[in-house]
C-alpha positions in Angstrom: 99.0 73.0 41.3 98.0 75.4 43.8 93.9 76.3 44.0 92.7 79.0 42.5 90.3 80.6 45.8 86.9 81.0 44.5 83.3 81.7 46.1 80.5 79.6 45.8 80.2 76.0 45.0 80.4 74.8 41.8 76.9 73.9 41.1 75.5 77.7 42.1 78.5 78.8 38.8 77.3 76.3 36.9 73.5 77.3 37.4 74.1 81.1 37.2 76.0 80.5 34.1 72.9 78.4 32.3 70.6 81.1 33.4 72.9 83.9 32.0 75.1 82.5 29.6 74.0 81.2 26.2 77.0 79.4 25.1 78.3 78.7 21.6 77.9 75.9 19.1 75.6 74.4 21.9 72.0 73.3 21.9 71.5 74.6 25.9 69.1 71.8 26.6 71.9 69.1 26.5 73.4 70.7 29.4 70.4 69.3 31.3 71.8 66.1 31.1 76.0 67.1 29.4 78.2 68.7 32.1 79.1 72.7 32.1 82.5 72.8 33.5 83.4 76.0 35.6 87.3 77.0 35.0 88.5 78.0 38.5 92.6 78.2 36.6 94.9 77.2 34.4 98.6 75.6 34.3 100.5 74.3 31.4 98.0 72.2 29.3 96.0 71.4 32.1 92.8 73.6 33.0 91.0 73.2 36.8 87.6 73.6 38.1 86.2 75.4 40.9 86.6 72.0 42.5 90.2 71.2 41.9 90.0 68.3 39.5 91.9 68.8 36.6 91.6 68.3 32.8 94.4 68.1 30.0 93.4 70.3 27.4 93.7 67.8 24.8 91.4 70.4 22.2 94.0 73.5 23.3 90.8 75.2 24.0 89.6 74.9 20.3 93.0 74.6 19.1 94.0 78.2 20.4 96.5 77.3 22.7 99.6 76.9 21.5 102.2 76.7 24.9 100.1 76.3 28.0 97.9 77.6 30.1 99.5 81.1 32.1 102.7 80.8 30.1 104.5 82.7 32.1 106.6 84.3 29.0 103.7 85.2 27.4 102.3 86.9 31.0 105.5 88.7 31.3 105.4 89.8 27.8 101.4 91.4 28.1 102.1 92.7 32.2 104.9 94.9 30.6 102.6 96.0 27.3 99.2 97.0 30.2 102.0 99.2 31.5 102.7 100.4 28.2 99.3 100.7 25.7 96.2 98.8 26.1 94.9 100.0 23.0 94.7 102.7 20.6 92.8 103.1 17.3 94.8 101.9 14.3 92.8 104.6 11.5 95.2 107.5 11.7 97.7 105.8 14.3 99.8 102.8 14.9 102.2 101.2 17.3 105.2 99.0 17.7 103.5 96.0 18.4 101.2 95.7 15.5 104.4 96.7 13.0 106.7 94.5 14.7 104.4 91.4 14.5 103.7 92.7 10.4 107.1 92.5 9.8 108.0 89.1 11.5 105.1 87.6 9.7 106.2 89.2 6.5 109.5 88.0 7.0 108.5 84.1 7.6 107.1 84.5 4.1 110.2 85.9 2.7 108.5 88.6 2.2 106.1 87.7 -0.1 103.0 88.4 1.9 104.5 91.2 2.8 100.9 93.5 4.2 99.1 92.5 7.2 95.2 93.5 7.9 94.3 93.2 11.5 90.8 92.4 13.3 89.9 89.9 16.0 88.2 86.3 15.1 88.2 84.1 12.4 85.4 84.2 10.8 86.4 87.9 10.4 89.5 87.2 8.8 87.6 85.3 6.3 85.3 88.4 5.6 88.1 90.3 4.9 90.0 88.0 2.5 86.3 87.6 0.3 86.3 91.4 0.4 89.6 92.0 -0.2 89.5 89.7 -3.4 85.7 90.8 -4.4 87.3 94.4 -4.2 90.6 94.1 -6.4 88.8 92.5 -9.3 86.2 95.4 -9.0 89.3 98.1 -8.6 91.4 96.0 -12.1 87.5 96.7 -14.0 87.0 92.7 -14.0 83.6 94.0 -12.2 82.5 90.3 -13.1 84.6 87.9 -11.1 81.8 88.2 -8.1 82.0 84.3 -6.6 84.2 82.1 -5.2 84.7 78.3 -4.9 84.9 76.3 -1.6 86.0 72.6 -0.9 83.2 70.2 0.1 82.5 69.9 3.5 84.1 73.1 3.9 84.5 75.5 7.2 85.4 78.7 7.6 83.3 80.6 10.2 79.7 81.6 10.9 79.6 85.2 10.0 77.2 85.8 7.0 80.2 85.9 4.6 82.3 83.3 5.7 79.2 81.0 5.7 78.8 81.5 1.8 82.3 79.4 1.7 80.8 77.5 4.7 79.3 73.5 3.2 77.9 72.3 6.0 74.0 71.5 6.0 73.4 72.3 9.5 73.8 76.5 8.7 72.8 76.2 5.0 69.5 74.8 6.4 69.2 77.6 9.3 70.5 80.4 7.2 70.5 79.0 4.1 68.3 82.6 2.8 70.8 85.1 3.9 73.6 83.3 2.3 75.2 84.5 -0.9 76.1 80.3 -2.6 79.7 79.6 -3.2 81.0 76.7 -5.6 80.9 73.7 -3.5 83.7 71.3 -5.4 85.3 67.6 -4.5 87.1 67.6 -1.5 90.9 66.2 -1.4 90.5 64.0 1.7 92.1 61.4 1.6 89.8 58.4 3.3 87.8 58.7 -0.6 90.5 56.5 -1.8 88.8 53.7 -3.9 90.6 50.3 -3.8 94.0 50.6 -5.5 94.2 54.7 -4.9 96.7 56.7 -2.2 95.7 60.1 -1.0 98.0 61.4 -4.4 95.1 60.4 -6.4 92.4 61.6 -4.3 94.2 65.0 -4.8 94.4 64.9 -8.4 90.9 64.0 -8.6 89.6 66.8 -6.6 92.2 69.3 -8.5 90.4 68.1 -12.2 86.5 69.0 -10.2 88.5 72.2 -9.0 89.1 72.6 -12.6 85.8 71.7 -14.1 84.7 74.5 -12.0 87.3 77.1 -13.2 86.3 76.6 -16.8 82.8 76.3 -16.8 83.0 79.4 -14.2 85.3 81.7 -16.7 86.1 85.0 -15.9 83.5 84.8 -12.8 85.4 83.5 -10.0 87.0 86.1 -7.5 88.9 83.0 -5.5 89.0 79.4 -4.1 89.1 79.2 -0.4 90.8 76.2 1.0 92.6 74.8 4.3 95.6 73.6 3.4 95.8 69.8 4.4 93.3 69.7 7.4 89.6 70.6 7.1 89.6 70.6 10.6 85.6 71.3 11.2 84.5 69.0 8.4 86.2 65.7 10.8 89.8 65.9 9.9 89.8 65.3 6.5 93.4 65.0 5.4 94.9 65.5 1.9 98.4 65.4 0.2 100.0 68.7 -0.1 99.9 67.8 -3.8 96.4 68.8 -4.0 98.1 72.6 -3.5 100.4 72.5 -5.8 97.8 71.8 -8.3 95.3 74.6 -6.8 98.1 76.8 -7.1 98.9 76.4 -10.7 95.2 76.2 -11.2 94.3 79.5 -9.7 97.8 80.9 -11.8 95.9 79.7 -14.9 92.6 80.9 -14.3 93.8 83.8 -12.9 92.1 82.9 -9.9 93.2 84.1 -6.3 93.9 81.2 -4.0 93.5 82.3 -0.3 94.4 79.8 1.9 92.3 79.7 5.7 95.1 79.0 8.2 93.2 79.6 11.1 93.1 76.2 12.9 96.2 74.6 10.8 98.6 77.2 10.6 101.4 78.5 13.6 103.3 75.3 13.4 99.8 73.1 13.7 100.7 71.7 10.6 104.6 71.1 10.8 105.5 73.5 9.5 104.8 77.3 10.6 102.6 77.9 7.8 100.6 74.7 6.2 101.3 76.0 2.8 104.9 75.4 3.5 104.4 72.2 3.0 103.6 72.2 -0.2 106.1 74.9 -0.6 103.6 77.4 -2.4 102.5 80.5 -1.4 98.8 81.8 -1.5 97.2 85.4 -2.1 95.7 85.7 0.8 96.7 83.1 4.5 94.1 83.9 7.1 95.3 83.5 10.6 93.8 83.8 14.1 93.4 81.3 17.1 97.5 80.2 17.9 98.7 83.8 16.5 98.4 84.9 19.8 99.2 82.1 21.9 95.4 81.3 23.1 95.6 84.7 25.2 93.6 87.1 23.5 91.7 87.5 20.0 93.6 88.3 17.2 93.2 87.5 13.6 95.1 88.8 10.3 94.8 88.5 6.8 98.2 88.2 4.7 98.7 89.3 1.2 101.1 89.9 -1.3 101.6 93.6 -2.8 100.4 93.2 -5.9 96.7 92.8 -3.9 97.8 95.6 -1.9 98.8 98.0 -4.5 95.3 97.7 -6.5 93.6 99.5 -3.5 96.2 102.4 -3.6 94.7 105.4 -5.3 93.3 109.3 -4.2 90.0 107.5 -4.6 88.7 106.7 -1.4 86.7 104.6 -2.8 88.9 102.4 -4.0 91.0 101.7 -0.7 89.5 98.5 1.5 86.6 99.0 3.1 86.1 97.5 6.4 87.5 98.0 10.1 87.1 96.7 13.6 87.1 98.9 17.1 89.8 96.6 18.1 91.9 96.0 15.0 95.5 95.9 15.5 95.2 95.9 19.9 98.7 96.2 21.0 98.1 93.7 24.0 96.9 90.8 21.4 99.9 91.9 18.8 102.0 91.2 21.9 100.6 88.4 22.9 101.2 87.1 19.4 105.0 88.5 19.7 106.0 86.5 22.9 104.5 83.8 21.1 106.7 84.2 18.1 109.3 84.5 20.1 108.8 81.2 21.5 109.1 79.4 18.2 112.6 81.4 17.3 113.5 80.9 20.6 113.0 77.0 21.9 112.7 75.6 18.0 109.6 74.8 18.1 108.9 73.0 15.1 112.0 71.3 15.5 110.8 70.1 18.7 107.1 69.3 18.0 108.4 66.7 15.2 109.9 64.6 18.3 106.9 65.0 20.5 104.7 63.9 17.4 106.5 61.2 16.8 106.2 60.0 20.9 102.3 60.9 20.6 101.8 58.8 17.5 103.3 55.9 19.2 101.5 56.0 22.4 97.9 56.5 19.8 99.2 53.3 18.6 96.9 51.1 20.2 93.6 52.9 19.2 95.3 53.1 15.8 94.8 49.2 15.8 92.1 49.2 17.3 89.4 46.8 15.5 86.2 49.6 16.1 88.9 52.6 14.3 89.1 52.7 11.1 91.3 56.2 9.1 93.6 56.6 11.5 95.6 59.2 10.5 98.2 62.1 11.4 99.2 65.5 10.0 101.9 67.7 12.5 100.2 68.1 15.9 97.0 67.1 15.0 95.4 63.2 15.2 92.2 62.1 14.2 90.5 58.4 13.7 86.6 57.6 13.4 84.9 55.2 15.9 83.3 52.2 13.3 79.7 51.4 13.6 78.6 48.8 11.6 75.0 47.4 13.0 72.0 49.1 12.8 71.6 49.2 16.9 74.8 51.3 16.6 73.0 53.4 14.6 71.5 55.5 17.4 74.5 55.1 19.3 76.6 56.9 16.9 74.8 59.9 17.0 75.7 60.4 20.4 79.0 59.0 20.0 80.4 62.7 20.1 78.7 63.8 23.7 79.5 60.5 25.2 82.9 60.2 24.5 82.8 63.8 26.0 81.6 63.1 29.0 83.5 60.1 30.0 86.2 61.6 28.8 86.0 64.0 31.4 86.1 61.5 33.9 89.4 60.8 33.2 91.1 64.2 33.0 90.4 64.3 29.5 89.2 67.9 27.8 88.7 66.0 23.9 85.1 66.9 21.9 84.6 64.1 19.2 83.1 66.0 15.9 80.3 63.8 14.6 82.1 60.1 14.8 85.6 61.4 14.7 88.1 61.8 17.5 90.8 64.4 17.3 93.5 65.4 19.5 95.1 68.8 18.8 96.9 69.2 22.1 99.1 72.2 23.2 102.7 71.6 22.1 104.4 71.8 26.0 102.8 68.1 26.7 106.1 65.9 28.9 106.2 62.2 28.0 104.1 61.7 31.1 101.6 63.4 29.9 101.6 62.0 26.6 101.7 59.2 27.7 98.4 59.5 29.9 96.9 60.8 26.9 97.5 57.3 25.2 96.1 55.7 27.7 93.0 57.3 28.8 92.0 57.8 25.0 91.8 54.0 24.9 90.3 53.7 28.1 87.6 55.7 26.9 87.0 54.4 23.9 86.7 51.5 24.6 83.7 52.6 27.3 82.1 54.7 24.8 82.1 51.4 21.8 81.3 49.0 24.6 77.5 50.5 26.0 76.6 49.9 22.0 77.8 46.1 22.5 
């Protein structure tokens, strides 16, 4: 890797950032002791700081980077697009990248979800899907269908509408008075299995709780929203595909929309391109963001069915879908997404990921069998396990586990950010065997070092 020249020392850049940049999802005071890494450049699976130290991006830079940093094929597509069109508003205008992207995504659903509405970030996609469902039922004269169901521990973004279907105490405590609460039902998290139960048994119990809510609120529920197969932000809670099949049937029975939040778990991350394909079902809405642009530019979208689209098709502007973003359908972002889809097709990425996933799972076996690890789990190109803390002394260590693990991992050239006591791995799809071995060996080393501090 060739270093990229930057002026100023690392400490200077860090101090300037701390003085001027309010970093996301961060208690800024923690940076008095927790390192802030000034990134110089990226190549492949690696990020490089301004001192030339590298870090293997084991979380795909918050789950967005699919094919490595500075990917030459995506770079080339963007350079070409820059000379053609950087942006044009999508109200009253259209352009080739957004048309081609919409067509390709529709084809990937077999035409079932044939209409794409664009935004910039995942939370906006959640807002769009919720508003579309609510407004559709109003257009149909079913004005009492105004409520939503989400899963325990769910996370769908941090805008006000998205927080309404996000069951995270931290956010509810901070912003509760601003939020219109949804109905929260049992998560199908397979870790809840009682003795003798399987993941399918847990899925069926959770589906029964969903049906209870649908029965109690018959005629009131607009939509159910869930992350298919993996609830990422709640600690990578994984569930059996049977849950999706059961919920799809319940939504049909009670005439309720099913919104699949595939912002994190779509784009091949779950093993199939769309996570719902694992259960052989299609929802009424799919929300995509993060990996859809290969991790290059902000882009999100909601895919939906023709009958929902037709529910807004009318001469009355009040029956149209009332939502917009300035950068909706940005040509550069759409071109990055097209390049990303072209890599999926030309490189047979889904097949290659199955081979890589088997190798990564093998490399992580020492952790899977570790005495201080429970619930080692995997879905597609996602892995997670929970650290075990058994005694009172460990309680304080558990509270600081994620920050200590993150800091120690940086010393071992790994970028990993545990969620609570859950360590997860969500790497780009381009790891080679040497990098896979490195990840396995150093994750084990970091875990042993951090857990050893509690002894």
